[in-house]
SEMAR-600335 format. One record per residue (C-alpha): residue in one letter; x, y, z. Coordinates in steps of 0.25 Angstrom, whole numbers, padded with zeros to 4 digits, always signed. Layout:
residues N
aXYZ ...
This chain:
residues 116
m+0007+0042+0167 s+0009+0029+0160 l-0003+0031+0150 p+0000+0029+0135 i+0003+0042+0128 g-0010+0041+0120 e-0018+0041+0133 i-0009+0053+0138 v-0012+0061+0126 r-0027+0057+0126 r-0028+0062+0140 l-0021+0075+0138 l-0030+0078+0126 e-0042+0077+0136 l-0036+0088+0144 l-0028+0096+0133 d-0030+0098+0118 a-0020+0092+0108 s-0013+0105+0106 t-0010+0106+0120 v-0005+0092+0121 a+0004+0095+0108 v+0010+0107+0115 i+0013+0099+0128 a+0019+0088+0119 g+0027+0097+0111 v+0021+0094+0098 s+0016+0104+0088 e+0004+0096+0082 t-0008+0089+0089 r-0007+0078+0079 a+0004+0073+0088 v-0004+0073+0100 h-0015+0065+0093 s-0005+0055+0088 w-0001+0052+0103 l-0015+0047+0105 s-0012+0035+0096 g+0001+0031+0103 r+0011+0040+0096 e+0022+0044+0107 p+0024+0059+0109 q+0038+0064+0111 r+0035+0069+0125 p+0025+0059+0131 q+0030+0062+0145 v+0025+0077+0143 l+0012+0072+0139 r+0010+0063+0151 f+0014+0074+0160 a+0005+0084+0154 l-0007+0074+0156 q-0003+0073+0171 l-0004+0088+0172 g-0017+0088+0164 a-0023+0078+0173 m-0019+0085+0186 i-0026+0098+0180 a-0038+0091+0174 n-0041+0084+0187 a-0043+0098+0193 a-0049+0105+0181 d-0055+0102+0167 a-0047+0100+0154 e-0048+0115+0150 f-0041+0119+0163 c-0031+0108+0160 k-0028+0113+0146 a-0028+0127+0151 w-0017+0123+0162 f-0008+0117+0151 h-0010+0130+0142 g-0009+0141+0152 s+0002+0149+0158 n+0003+0143+0172 p+0007+0152+0183 n+0012+0140+0191 l+0022+0137+0179 n+0028+0152+0178 d+0017+0155+0168 r+0022+0143+0159 v+0012+0135+0151 p+0011+0120+0155 m+0010+0114+0141 l+0021+0123+0136 m+0030+0118+0147 l+0027+0104+0144 r+0030+0106+0130 d+0043+0114+0132 l+0050+0110+0145 p+0055+0096+0150 l+0045+0089+0157 s+0055+0086+0169 e+0056+0101+0171 i+0042+0105+0171 q+0034+0093+0177 p+0034+0098+0192 e+0030+0112+0188 l+0019+0107+0179 v+0014+0098+0190 g+0014+0109+0200 a+0006+0118+0191 a-0004+0108+0188 r-0006+0104+0202 l-0008+0119+0206 f-0018+0120+0194 a-0026+0108+0198 a-0027+0112+0213 r-0032+0126+0209 p-0046+0129+0214 g-0056+0128+0203 t-0050+0117+0195 g-0058+0106+0201 s-0047+0102+0211 s-0051+0099+0225 a-0038+0105+0231 
């Protein structure tokens, strides 16, 4: 995704709340999240870009509330780990495949609006 970081954050905020975006980015205050909207660069922009990719996968099959729940919830496809905490705490290179797989499984579930 080659969008400017402000656009990435704006789109994430449409799917998630500022507190969730802050956790994913590894910051303690939502004030930082809002500063990224005006062009300030976060320390881990690649994590935010990846989070938006995951959110878009899920949101295509469900609404924003399901998307937020997916990021917050203990996920059986991730050994009961929480996606937003994985994004905050673990190297992106180590968790990308797992998270994409879990998001795909969620998006393909019956009842999430997917045609799969």
